[in-house]
C-alpha angles and dihedrals in degrees: 000000000000091000090052092052090045092059092044091054091046092052094045091048091050092050091050093047092050091048092051092047091050091049091049092046092051091050090049094050094046094047088057090064134072089239098167094053094040094053094045093049094045094051092044093050092047098045105025089232130110115252118202121194105199098172138051125314120203148109123330120207096167141071085003133008110244135051135354130203125178134203097019126181125191109194124242124231116283109278093018120154092236120049091223131043092200131009121179133184091215138004121195116197117202112211139179111257102213096064090055088073088065092044091255127130116211109187120213106158140026127199115190113195119201095345123177113211120191113200114191143177115202125219089275093052095253113148122227094213095073104109124191130182117252115254116256117257110269094213119054123207110271117233116020118052115251115270116242115258118258092226111060102217093180092062097037115109119169106221095175140013118192127193120193126184092357133163126208124193128186128196128181110201091193091066101020095235141097146153141236137212127199140191089046111185110176137159120189126198117202121180097171138003092241095045129088117272118236113217126189125179150078139265136190116227115231103175 
């Protein structure tokens, strides 16, 4: 019986040690990168909107393994009714571990905790949720070759986006009315950019 407990303790101790080493290794790899700047630039280039991370940036161990950024604001369109298109208390970014060894971040999953999303139509009927990548700079820096981006957009594929405790508002400036929903709990599954998106979740209507 003692021998059996001995091996159980050895196995459990090994698992804990490996988990601690992995957690420490992930923290070390992330701290080597300019994560705040990389995330802000990647989102801005992909959406054409300014992203401001006002809070802490660091390592996420739960609900996903990867990066964590708090108090995030994605700007609205110029002249929009709300100053921000999306604000979120926390964003957890699930990444692949192997590319971190080469100082690359490959994003696979996003978890938005307590986001507030403001959907709007202006007086001309133009929506604020149309996002477009920023055009590449026409003039490159002369001299040194450009450094590779930390976030590898070519290899990034969002497999899942999760929203917890969210709130969505909608306002139509043409008619001066709108609606809102709260307690948004959604999970999206996306297998390809040209394939239908599967969405599971619940909302509470607050018209």
